[in-house]
N, C-alpha and C positions, 0 to 999 in steps of 0.2 A: 378749608381750616385740613391742616395737617390729619394725618391719620394712622401717626403711627405707637409702639407699644415699649415701653423698654422694662424688661420682665424679669423677673425672681430666679435667682444666681438655680432655682429648684430647676427653670427650665420648666418648657411645655412639650407636654409629649405629644405627639400624634400615631393615631394608631393605624399598625402598619399589617395590610391583611391579606395581601396577594404577596405571590414571588417576584422578585428584581427582574423586570426585565434586563437585558444585555443588547449590546450592538452587537450587529452580524458585521461579514464584511472584512477584508484582509487589508483592508487600508484603513479599520479604526484602530484608535492610538486610545490607548487611558494612561491614567496615570492618576499616583493611589492619592485620598484631598493631603492637603498643605499642612503645611503646620499651623500649630493655634490661632486663628485669628489678632488681628490686633484686638484689644479694649473695645470696645462699643464704648463711641464718643459723648459726654456728656450731652444729656437732652439740648442745652444750649447751641450747640453747635455743631448746625446740622447743614445741610448740602443738597445737591439737585439728584435724584435718584429715576433713572429712564431705563422704563421696563419693553427691554422691542422683542420681535418674535421675528426667526428666520425658516422660511420653507429650503434654506441654499439654492444653489444653483440649479439643482436639479427643480426647482421650480422657478425658477428665474426664465431660464436658457433649456431646459428641458431637459430628457434625457431616451437612451432608450431601454426598454426594460429586458427581466433576462428572457424574452421566449421573441424578442426581434423587433417587438414596437417602439414606435417613435411618437412619446406624447410630449403633445406643451400642454402647457398651460394659459387659460384665461384667467381661470377665480380658484385661489384656493383659499378658499372663507371660513376662520375658526372663531368658535365661541370661548372666548376665557375667561373663568370667572375665578371670585377667590381668591385673587394674584400674591403674594404674599413672599414678602421677602425676606429676609430673616439673614443677621449677626450671630452665629452658632458656636458656640465653645462646650466639646470639643469641635471639630471639623463633622458633619456631617455626610457622615458613610452609607451610600443608600446600598452598594453593596452589605454590609453587613448586618441588616437587620438591626441595628438600634435605634433609642427617639432620635427625633430631633430635640437638641439641647440651643431653646433660642434664650437670649440674651437680650434681643432688641428686635422691633419685626415692622415693618409696615406692611400695609394692605391696601390693592385698590379697591374700592369700597364698593365701584360698580361695573358690572359684565363688560367688554366689550368685546364687539366683533373686525378681525379684521381679515385683508384681501392679504394674503403669506404673495403672490403674486401681482402685487402692484408695484408700478413702474416695468424700469428697462431691464434685457439683461445683465446692469451691472449694479443695478436701484441696492442702498445699503440695505439692510434690516426692516421688518416696517415699524414706526414708533408706536408702543402701545398706549404710552401714558406717563410721565414724569409725575415725580413725588419729592416734595420735603421731607429729607430723614436724617437719623441722625448720624454723625459721622463714626466709622468706624467701617470693617470689612465683611462685605454681606458674600453672605456663604452658601450660600441657601435661598433654592426659588424653589416656589411650589404656587400651583394651577389647579383649577379642575377648566374640564370641560365638558359644559352639559347645552342644549339647545336653545337659542339665540331667542331672544324675546320678540325682536320685527327686524327689519332689515332685511338685504336680499335671501337670505340663508337663515329666513323667520322657520323656528321647527326642528333645526337639525344645527348638531354641534361640529361636523363637518363637511365641507360641500365641493370637492371638487369636479370642475367644469374644466373641460380643454379639449382635444386632438389626438386621436391615437392611429397612423400609421404605420402600414405594412403590405409589401408586395403588391405596390395599387390600390390597395383598400384603404378609406379613409374614414375612421369610423368619429361622431362627434360623439362624448360622452360629458354623463352630470352623474356622479355621484354622490347620494342625499345621505348623511348618515345620522343619527341618531343618538349613536351608544354614548353615557355620560364616561366620561373619563378621570382620573384624577393622577396629578401626578407631584412626587416630592425631591428635589434634588439636590445634589450637593455642589461643591465649586462647580466654575465657568473650568471647561477644559478644553483651549487653543491655542493656537499664536501666543497671547497674553491672556494673563487672568482678568476677568473685569470687577466691577464690584465693590474697589477700593476708594470709600467716600470719603475727600480728607474737609472738614470744613468749609463751609462757602464753596464747595470746589462740584464739579461733576463726576458723578459714573453713572456704566451702565450692566443692565441684567440684562440674557438670552433666553428664550425659552427656545429651541430649534426642534425642529421636527424634521425625521426623517425618512420622507416617500419611497427612498428607496429600499426600503422594507417590505412596502407592499407592493412594489413592483417586480421588487429587484433593480439591476445592475446589468445590462449590456458589457459593457466593459470589463467585471471582474467577470476572473473562472468562472466557466459554468458548477462546478464544486464549491464553488464559495460559498460561506453558511448566505452572504447576503443573498445572494442565489437562492440556495435549497431551502430557505426557510421562506421565501416570498411565494407572492400569489401571482404574480405576474400580470397580464392582463388579455390572455390567451382566454380563462375561467368567464371575462367581462364582455370581448368580443362574441362570445356563445350565444352572448343572450340577447341582443343587438335584436331591434325591429323596426325597422323602416328604414335601414341604413344609420339609427342613433343605436348610442348606449344612455339609457336614464333609467336607472334605479337606485330606489333606497332603500334601508336597512332590511328593510321587509321582504321588500324584492328579491335582496341578496341572498336571504334566507332561505325564502322559498324556488329559486332559479339555479342556484350553487349547489353543486355535491355536496353531503356530508363530511365527505373530507376538505373539497375545496372552503366552504364557510369555516367549521374549526380552524381552518390556519389563517381566514381571513379574520374571528376573531381574538387566535391567538397573538397577531400582527397587533391590533392596537394599540397594546400597552405602550408595544417599542416603541410609537410613534413616538412621543416625546424625549427631549434632549438636553443638557444645555453644554451647546458646541460639542463636544464630543462627550462629556462625560455623565452617566449614567441615573437613573430616576428610578423612582420604587412606584411603582403602579398601585394605589392602593385602592380603585373603584376601578369597578366594569358595572356597568349596566346594560341589559340588552336592550333594544328600543321598545 
C-alpha cells in the first residue's frame, strides 16, 4: 500500500536540537537551496521514487587516511530507519535553522540495512527501496540511524569492516558503532539535481555518507579541514590486539584518549549528506 502523505500548507515542524554539521575539505562544493520547488502533484499523479545510499568511491575503491593508512572495506553496513522524502516549500535549508515545511511526504515504513561496500569499484549507489510517490519535486530527505534489529550488523547502527595497511603492517579492522543518529537534509547537491518526479516517471534521492570525515584524506593537504578535523587511523591501530582492530562503541570510549574520543563523537554527526549537500543532525545518543 502506498505510504505517502500530502500535508497542510502550514507544514510539519521537525524539532532541531543540535547544530548544523558542515562538510570539510577543500574539494567540497556547496550550493544555496534552489528556488521554490514545483508544486506537489495531485495525489492521483504518482511515479516511482527510488531511495539510494552511497558511501562514495572512498568505500568502493578504498583510500589513504590522513596518517598514511591504506584503507579498504569489505562491508559497511548502515541501518536506516524513518526514511522520509519531502516536497518542501520553501526549500529546506539545513544551515538556516528553519523548520522543514513539507507539502507532501513519503515515508519508508520499515528499517533497512544496506552494505555500502556492495559491488565492485564502479558499483552504483545501493538501492535501499522504491516507493510510489506523488509527482513533484522532492527536495528534502531525512533518516535516522539506529541499531539494526537483525542481520549481520544486528545491534549496531554502523558497522565498518575492512583492512588497513601502512609501512608493511596489515591490520584487519571491525568497528561496531551503536550510536543513534538522525539527519534532516535539503536538496541533493551534485552533478545533477535529484528527486524531480513526473507522473508515471521515476526519480531518485540519495543518502550520502562521507567517511573521509572520520579517517581524513591523504590526498588532501595536511592542513585541510578534512584532515585537521579527522580522527585518522593511528588511534585505532594503537588499540589492536592479536593483530587486528575489533572495537565496539564501548571499547572506543574506554580505549581512545579523551581528546580522540571527543573527536570521534564530533565526527559522527557529519557523516550524513545528500551528495555534497549538508544536513542537520538532530539527534545523537551515545551507545
